[in-house]
Short mmCIF file of the C-alpha atoms (twelve columns), coordinates in Angstrom:
data_MODEL
# 
_entry.id   MODEL 
# 
loop_
_atom_site.group_PDB 
_atom_site.id 
_atom_site.type_symbol 
_atom_site.label_atom_id 
_atom_site.label_alt_id 
_atom_site.label_comp_id 
_atom_site.label_asym_id 
_atom_site.label_seq_id 
_atom_site.Cartn_x 
_atom_site.Cartn_y 
_atom_site.Cartn_z 
_atom_site.pdbx_PDB_model_num 
ATOM 1   C CA . MET A 1   -12.333 -15.197 47.850  1 
ATOM 2   C CA . LYS A 2   -14.302 -15.722 44.821  1 
ATOM 3   C CA . ARG A 3   -12.601 -15.049 41.503  1 
ATOM 4   C CA . ARG A 4   -14.435 -13.059 38.996  1 
ATOM 5   C CA . VAL A 5   -14.808 -14.579 35.303  1 
ATOM 6   C CA . TRP A 6   -14.450 -12.104 32.528  1 
ATOM 7   C CA . THR A 7   -16.025 -12.398 29.182  1 
ATOM 8   C CA . TRP A 8   -14.883 -10.634 25.809  1 
ATOM 9   C CA . LYS A 9   -18.001 -8.638  26.040  1 
ATOM 10  C CA . GLU A 10  -16.960 -6.904  29.072  1 
ATOM 11  C CA . VAL A 11  -13.489 -5.797  27.751  1 
ATOM 12  C CA . SER A 12  -13.038 -2.519  26.220  1 
ATOM 13  C CA . LEU A 13  -10.047 -1.693  24.225  1 
ATOM 14  C CA . PRO A 14  -8.723  1.680   23.385  1 
ATOM 15  C CA . ARG A 15  -10.055 2.907   20.048  1 
ATOM 16  C CA . ASP A 16  -6.755  2.588   18.322  1 
ATOM 17  C CA . ALA A 17  -6.074  -0.805  19.404  1 
ATOM 18  C CA . SER A 18  -9.437  -2.021  18.521  1 
ATOM 19  C CA . ASP A 19  -9.019  -0.391  15.038  1 
ATOM 20  C CA . LYS A 20  -5.672  -2.201  14.692  1 
ATOM 21  C CA . LEU A 21  -7.054  -5.363  15.620  1 
ATOM 22  C CA . GLU A 22  -10.058 -5.051  13.159  1 
ATOM 23  C CA . THR A 23  -7.917  -3.947  10.291  1 
ATOM 24  C CA . GLY A 24  -5.416  -6.886  10.770  1 
ATOM 25  C CA . PHE A 25  -8.376  -9.231  10.974  1 
ATOM 26  C CA . GLU A 26  -9.662  -7.786  7.577   1 
ATOM 27  C CA . ILE A 27  -6.262  -7.970  5.947   1 
ATOM 28  C CA . GLY A 28  -5.847  -11.702 7.050   1 
ATOM 29  C CA . LEU A 29  -9.325  -12.512 5.810   1 
ATOM 30  C CA . TYR A 30  -8.707  -11.028 2.436   1 
ATOM 31  C CA . GLU A 31  -5.370  -12.743 2.165   1 
ATOM 32  C CA . ALA A 32  -6.950  -15.944 2.926   1 
ATOM 33  C CA . LEU A 33  -9.497  -15.382 0.472   1 
ATOM 34  C CA . LEU A 34  -7.063  -14.751 -2.310  1 
ATOM 35  C CA . GLN A 35  -5.665  -18.113 -1.738  1 
ATOM 36  C CA . SER A 36  -8.606  -19.726 -3.571  1 
ATOM 37  C CA . GLU A 37  -9.363  -16.735 -5.754  1 
ATOM 38  C CA . PRO A 38  -6.064  -14.953 -6.614  1 
ATOM 39  C CA . GLU A 39  -7.616  -12.811 -9.319  1 
ATOM 40  C CA . ASN A 40  -10.824 -11.559 -7.390  1 
ATOM 41  C CA . VAL A 41  -10.666 -7.994  -8.341  1 
ATOM 42  C CA . PRO A 42  -13.012 -6.703  -5.613  1 
ATOM 43  C CA . ILE A 43  -10.889 -8.519  -2.944  1 
ATOM 44  C CA . LEU A 44  -7.812  -7.226  -4.421  1 
ATOM 45  C CA . VAL A 45  -9.090  -3.655  -4.319  1 
ATOM 46  C CA . GLN A 46  -9.836  -3.979  -0.623  1 
ATOM 47  C CA . LEU A 47  -6.691  -5.446  0.351   1 
ATOM 48  C CA . GLY A 48  -4.773  -2.780  -1.623  1 
ATOM 49  C CA . GLU A 49  -6.570  -0.067  0.232   1 
ATOM 50  C CA . LEU A 50  -5.982  -1.665  3.515   1 
ATOM 51  C CA . TYR A 51  -2.268  -2.206  2.941   1 
ATOM 52  C CA . THR A 52  -1.877  1.291   1.998   1 
ATOM 53  C CA . ARG A 53  -4.051  2.800   4.943   1 
ATOM 54  C CA . THR A 54  -1.736  0.723   7.198   1 
ATOM 55  C CA . GLY A 55  1.415   1.830   5.707   1 
ATOM 56  C CA . LYS A 56  2.256   -1.495  3.911   1 
ATOM 57  C CA . ILE A 57  2.958   0.621   0.801   1 
ATOM 58  C CA . GLU A 58  5.307   -1.998  -0.772  1 
ATOM 59  C CA . LYS A 59  2.330   -4.509  -0.361  1 
ATOM 60  C CA . GLY A 60  -0.082  -2.132  -1.636  1 
ATOM 61  C CA . LEU A 61  2.136   -1.580  -4.918  1 
ATOM 62  C CA . GLU A 62  2.262   -5.212  -5.425  1 
ATOM 63  C CA . VAL A 63  -1.565  -5.506  -5.384  1 
ATOM 64  C CA . ASP A 64  -1.857  -2.554  -7.919  1 
ATOM 65  C CA . GLN A 65  0.499   -4.338  -10.156 1 
ATOM 66  C CA . ARG A 66  -1.537  -7.417  -10.057 1 
ATOM 67  C CA . LEU A 67  -4.895  -5.444  -10.618 1 
ATOM 68  C CA . VAL A 68  -3.228  -3.657  -13.663 1 
ATOM 69  C CA . GLN A 69  -2.290  -7.037  -15.227 1 
ATOM 70  C CA . ILE A 70  -5.706  -8.438  -14.508 1 
ATOM 71  C CA . GLU A 71  -7.636  -5.463  -15.831 1 
ATOM 72  C CA . PRO A 72  -5.245  -3.317  -17.990 1 
ATOM 73  C CA . ARG A 73  -7.721  -1.092  -19.352 1 
ATOM 74  C CA . GLU A 74  -9.270  0.161   -15.860 1 
ATOM 75  C CA . PRO A 75  -7.974  3.620   -15.421 1 
ATOM 76  C CA . ILE A 76  -8.698  3.576   -11.514 1 
ATOM 77  C CA . HIS A 77  -5.987  0.778   -11.136 1 
ATOM 78  C CA . HIS A 78  -3.416  2.692   -12.913 1 
ATOM 79  C CA . TYR A 79  -4.251  5.910   -10.851 1 
ATOM 80  C CA . ASN A 80  -3.998  3.826   -7.704  1 
ATOM 81  C CA . LEU A 81  -0.675  2.289   -9.092  1 
ATOM 82  C CA . ALA A 82  0.602   5.922   -9.411  1 
ATOM 83  C CA . CYS A 83  -0.504  6.718   -6.038  1 
ATOM 84  C CA . SER A 84  1.630   3.827   -4.737  1 
ATOM 85  C CA . HIS A 85  4.818   4.602   -6.869  1 
ATOM 86  C CA . SER A 86  4.530   8.270   -5.533  1 
ATOM 87  C CA . LEU A 87  4.143   7.054   -1.905  1 
ATOM 88  C CA . LEU A 88  7.474   5.249   -2.506  1 
ATOM 89  C CA . GLY A 89  9.235   8.100   -4.170  1 
ATOM 90  C CA . GLN A 90  9.403   6.472   -7.232  1 
ATOM 91  C CA . ILE A 91  8.456   9.346   -9.633  1 
ATOM 92  C CA . ASP A 92  9.119   8.197   -13.002 1 
ATOM 93  C CA . PRO A 93  6.831   4.909   -12.610 1 
ATOM 94  C CA . ALA A 94  4.475   6.978   -10.915 1 
ATOM 95  C CA . PHE A 95  4.221   9.377   -13.729 1 
ATOM 96  C CA . GLN A 96  3.950   6.538   -16.247 1 
ATOM 97  C CA . ALA A 97  0.993   4.981   -14.296 1 
ATOM 98  C CA . LEU A 98  -0.727  8.391   -14.038 1 
ATOM 99  C CA . THR A 99  -0.297  9.135   -17.557 1 
ATOM 100 C CA . ARG A 100 -1.842  5.774   -18.587 1 
ATOM 101 C CA . ALA A 101 -4.639  6.490   -16.261 1 
ATOM 102 C CA . VAL A 102 -5.631  9.466   -17.852 1 
ATOM 103 C CA . GLN A 103 -5.300  8.039   -21.354 1 
ATOM 104 C CA . LEU A 104 -7.622  5.416   -20.310 1 
ATOM 105 C CA . GLY A 105 -10.144 7.953   -19.542 1 
ATOM 106 C CA . TYR A 106 -9.315  8.878   -15.626 1 
ATOM 107 C CA . ASP A 107 -11.132 12.372  -15.384 1 
ATOM 108 C CA . LYS A 108 -11.428 13.054  -11.785 1 
ATOM 109 C CA . LEU A 109 -9.371  16.132  -11.929 1 
ATOM 110 C CA . GLU A 110 -10.260 17.595  -8.354  1 
ATOM 111 C CA . HIS A 111 -9.407  14.330  -6.566  1 
ATOM 112 C CA . LEU A 112 -6.146  14.180  -8.549  1 
ATOM 113 C CA . LYS A 113 -5.332  17.665  -7.374  1 
ATOM 114 C CA . ASP A 114 -6.146  17.165  -3.781  1 
ATOM 115 C CA . ASP A 115 -4.976  13.685  -3.426  1 
ATOM 116 C CA . PRO A 116 -2.232  13.717  -0.789  1 
ATOM 117 C CA . ASP A 117 -0.742  10.302  -2.160  1 
ATOM 118 C CA . LEU A 118 0.355   12.318  -5.213  1 
ATOM 119 C CA . ALA A 119 2.316   15.006  -3.097  1 
ATOM 120 C CA . ASN A 120 5.670   13.734  -4.591  1 
ATOM 121 C CA . LEU A 121 4.439   14.375  -8.039  1 
ATOM 122 C CA . LYS A 122 3.479   17.940  -7.480  1 
ATOM 123 C CA . LYS A 123 6.975   19.109  -7.397  1 
ATOM 124 C CA . ASP A 124 7.614   18.041  -10.859 1 
ATOM 125 C CA . GLY A 125 6.690   19.733  -14.078 1 
ATOM 126 C CA . ARG A 126 5.205   16.903  -15.547 1 
ATOM 127 C CA . TYR A 127 2.345   17.161  -12.975 1 
ATOM 128 C CA . GLU A 128 1.221   20.457  -14.013 1 
ATOM 129 C CA . SER A 129 1.293   19.594  -17.600 1 
ATOM 130 C CA . LEU A 130 -0.825  16.475  -17.038 1 
ATOM 131 C CA . VAL A 131 -3.438  18.674  -14.927 1 
ATOM 132 C CA . ARG A 132 -3.594  21.030  -17.698 1 
ATOM 133 C CA . ASP A 133 -4.121  18.389  -20.300 1 
ATOM 134 C CA . LEU A 134 -6.955  17.097  -18.061 1 
ATOM 135 C CA . GLN A 135 -8.377  20.473  -17.663 1 
ATOM 136 C CA . ASN A 136 -8.414  20.940  -21.716 1 
ATOM 137 C CA . ARG A 137 -10.092 17.639  -22.034 1 
ATOM 138 C CA . GLY A 138 -12.894 18.669  -19.649 1 
# 
């Protein structure tokens, strides 16, 4: 009996398994790149997004904190930091980061209102106050 030889081109994985492999590869690639370029902002941004998307919120938080240290005047980094804190249930640090993002010029009101990452903050009166301040500014 002749045995069939398979090649990787003939293997079909379920979509979710394929996505996990691809995301794991991307994370590994970005982590390796950071070894030689630890302050590369685009790589850190991508890595932070991948960590958050894959449920590695603590690692995403670490990346967001690094980004805020590297570019302290960039509002989107503070916004992402607020999202990470919120996802971890760290309400006070989340409000501090979100307030700082708004102070630095973050003005995407609709995104802020619709972002599910901020759901933990919407239960707090400070959230409505921040939204009002942003609306009044616009």
